[in-house]
C-alpha positions in Angstrom: 12.6 29.1 -3.6 9.1 29.1 -5.0 7.8 25.6 -4.0 6.0 25.2 -7.2 9.2 25.8 -9.1 11.1 23.3 -6.9 8.5 20.6 -7.4 8.1 21.0 -11.1 11.9 21.0 -11.6 11.8 17.5 -10.1 9.7 16.4 -13.1 11.6 18.0 -15.9 14.1 20.9 -16.6 12.6 24.4 -16.5 14.1 27.4 -18.3 13.9 30.9 -16.9 10.8 31.7 -18.9 9.0 28.7 -17.3 10.1 29.8 -13.9 8.8 33.3 -14.3 5.5 31.9 -15.5 5.3 29.8 -12.3 6.1 32.9 -10.2 3.0 34.5 -11.7 0.8 31.8 -10.2 2.5 32.0 -6.8 2.3 35.7 -6.8 -1.5 35.8 -7.1 -3.5 37.3 -4.2 -3.0 35.2 -1.1 -5.1 34.0 1.8 -3.8 32.9 5.2 -5.7 30.1 6.9 -5.2 29.4 10.6 -4.3 25.9 11.7 -7.3 23.6 12.0 -9.6 25.9 10.1 -11.2 25.2 6.7 -10.1 26.7 3.5 -13.2 25.4 1.7 -16.0 23.2 2.7 -17.8 20.4 0.9 -20.5 21.8 -1.3 -19.0 25.3 -1.5 -18.8 26.9 -4.9 -15.4 26.9 -6.6 -14.1 30.3 -7.8 -10.3 30.0 -7.8 -7.6 27.5 -8.2 -5.9 27.4 -4.8 -2.1 26.8 -4.6 -0.3 26.1 -1.3 2.7 28.5 -1.0 3.4 27.9 2.7 2.3 25.5 5.3 0.4 22.2 5.2 -3.2 21.3 4.4 -5.4 18.3 3.9 -8.3 17.1 1.9 -10.9 15.3 4.0 -14.4 13.9 4.1 -16.7 13.9 7.2 -18.5 10.6 7.9 -22.2 10.5 9.0 -21.1 9.8 12.6 -18.9 12.9 12.6 -15.5 11.1 12.1 -13.1 12.8 9.7 -11.1 10.9 7.1 -8.1 12.6 5.6 -7.7 11.5 2.0 -4.6 13.6 1.1 -2.0 15.8 2.7 -1.2 19.0 0.9 2.3 20.5 1.0 3.9 23.7 -0.5 3.6 23.7 -4.2 0.5 21.6 -4.3 -2.8 22.7 -5.9 -5.6 22.2 -3.4 -8.3 21.9 -6.0 -6.9 21.1 -9.5 -10.4 20.3 -10.6 -11.4 23.9 -10.1 -11.4 24.5 -13.9 -14.1 21.9 -14.4 -16.4 21.6 -11.3 -18.8 24.1 -9.8 -18.9 22.9 -6.2 -16.5 21.0 -3.9 -17.2 17.3 -3.3 -14.8 17.3 -0.3 -13.4 19.8 2.2 -9.9 21.3 2.5 -8.4 22.4 5.8 -5.2 23.8 7.1 -3.1 21.3 9.2 -0.8 24.0 10.4 -1.0 27.7 9.5 -1.3 27.7 5.7 -1.0 30.3 2.9 -2.7 29.8 -0.4 -2.4 31.8 -3.7 -5.9 32.3 -5.2 -5.3 31.8 -8.9 -7.9 33.0 -11.4 -8.7 30.3 -14.0 -7.9 32.8 -16.8 -4.4 33.3 -15.3 -3.9 29.6 -15.0 -4.9 29.1 -18.7 -2.6 31.9 -19.8 0.4 30.5 -17.9 0.0 26.9 -19.0 -0.8 27.7 -22.7 2.4 29.7 -22.8 4.7 26.8 -22.1 4.8 23.2 -23.3 7.2 22.3 -20.5 4.7 23.5 -17.9 1.9 21.5 -19.5 4.1 18.4 -19.3 5.0 19.2 -15.7 1.3 19.5 -14.8 0.7 16.1 -16.4 3.5 14.6 -14.3 1.9 16.3 -11.2 -1.5 14.8 -12.0 0.1 11.4 -12.4 1.8 11.8 -9.0 -1.5 12.9 -7.4 -3.3 9.8 -8.8 -0.3 7.6 -7.7 -0.6 8.9 -4.2 -4.3 8.2 -4.1 -3.7 4.6 -5.3 -1.1 4.1 -2.6 -3.3 5.5 0.1 -6.1 3.2 -1.1 -3.7 0.2 -0.8 -2.7 1.5 2.6 -6.2 1.4 3.9 -7.2 -1.8 2.2 -4.2 -4.1 2.5 -1.3 -2.8 4.6 -1.0 -3.6 8.3 -0.8 -0.7 10.7 3.0 -0.5 10.9 3.4 -0.3 7.2 0.6 2.2 6.9 2.3 4.7 9.2 5.7 4.1 7.8 4.5 4.4 4.2 2.9 7.8 4.9 6.1 9.1 6.7 8.3 7.9 3.8 6.1 9.6 1.3 6.2 12.9 3.2 10.0 12.6 3.5 10.4 12.2 -0.2 7.9 14.9 -1.1 9.5 17.4 1.3 13.0 16.4 0.2 12.1 17.3 -3.4 11.3 20.8 -2.1 14.6 21.1 -0.2 12.8 20.9 3.1 14.7 17.9 4.5 18.0 18.4 6.3 20.0 15.9 8.2 17.2 13.4 7.5 14.8 15.7 9.4 11.8 17.7 8.5 9.4 20.0 10.4 5.7 19.0 10.3 2.6 20.4 12.0 1.2 16.8 11.9 -0.2 15.2 15.0 -0.8 11.6 15.8 -4.5 12.3 15.5 -4.0 13.6 12.0 -2.0 10.5 11.2 -4.8 8.3 12.6 -7.4 10.1 10.4 -5.2 9.6 7.4 -4.6 5.9 8.0 -8.0 4.7 9.3 -6.5 3.8 12.7 -7.2 5.0 16.3 -4.8 7.5 17.9 -3.9 4.9 20.5 -3.0 2.4 17.7 -0.9 5.1 15.9 1.0 5.8 19.1 1.8 2.1 19.5 3.1 2.0 15.9 5.2 5.2 16.5 6.7 3.6 19.6 7.5 0.5 17.6 9.4 2.4 14.9 11.1 4.4 17.6 12.3 1.1 19.3 14.0 0.2 16.0 15.6 3.6 15.8 13.8 4.2 12.4 11.8 7.1 13.7 12.5 10.1 16.0 9.4 12.3 16.5 9.7 15.2 18.9 7.0 17.9 18.8 7.0 19.2 15.3 10.3 17.6 14.3 10.3 14.2 12.5 13.6 12.4 11.7 13.9 9.2 9.7 17.5 8.0 10.7 17.5 5.4 7.9 14.8 6.3 5.3 15.8 3.6 2.8 15.5 0.9 5.5 12.2 2.2 6.7 11.0 2.2 3.1 12.0 -1.5 2.7 10.1 -2.3 5.9 7.0 -0.5 4.6 6.8 -1.6 1.0 7.5 2.0 -0.1 8.8 2.7 -3.6 8.8 6.4 -4.6 8.3 5.5 -8.3 4.7 6.6 -8.1 5.8 10.2 -7.3 7.1 10.4 -10.9 10.3 12.3 -10.0 13.3 11.0 -11.9 15.6 11.8 -9.0 13.9 9.1 -7.0 13.6 6.6 -9.9 16.1 4.3 -8.2 13.4 2.9 -5.9 13.7 2.8 -2.1 17.4 3.5 -2.2 16.9 6.6 -4.4 16.0 9.0 -1.7 18.6 11.6 -0.7 20.3 11.3 2.6 21.9 14.4 3.9 
C-alpha cells in the first residue's frame, strides 16, 4: 500500500478520490539515495517537497566539533521537508539511514492535490500535529528522561509508527537503525546505548538481531518508558499505552 495513504488513513477516513490524489504525490518523479548519504544539506536551496516512499531517513544537525545530532527519524509516508513551500534554504540536513527512495513533489502539484480535498487538508493538519508532538517528546527525552527511558521511548514510537503502516508483524519490525544512530538520536554514547539495549534484553522486553527489532511486550515497555502514543494523533492508538496493536 502507498505509505502516505496508510498513514493518513490512521488520522481519518479517506474515500477513493482522496486515495487517488495521494497516489499523485507518491507517483511524482523519484530519487534513490544510498544509505548514509545526504538527500539535502544544510543551506541547500529548496526546490521540491520530498516524500519518503521507501526506506528510512533522518533530519540532523552537525555540531561545531563534528558530532551529529539526529533530531527526527523519517519513515515511509513522511514528508522530509514540509516547510518547502515557505523556505528558500534548508536549516538542517536530511540523510538516508538505510537506502531510501523519495518522491520529488512540485509545490504546484502539492497545492493542486491539497486544494482538491478537505479531508486531505485535515489529514495534513493531523500530520503536522504529530510531527510537532514527536519533536516535543524528543525534547523531553533529551532534557528529562534517563537513558533507559530515552531508548525505550524511541523504540516504542517507532513501533507504533510502523504498526500504523502495516510494517509490524509478530511484534517485530525491520530497521536499518544502528546503535550509533540511536546514540545520535538520544544524546548518548554508543557504549551507553549498548548497555541500555542489554538491560532491556535482560528483561525480555527487547530482541535486537541485526536489522530485526522485536518488542515482545510493547505495552509493558511503554509503561516502563513513560510512552503514551496520544501525541501521534492516531485514533487507533487513543487508548494510551495499551492501545498499540499486538499481532
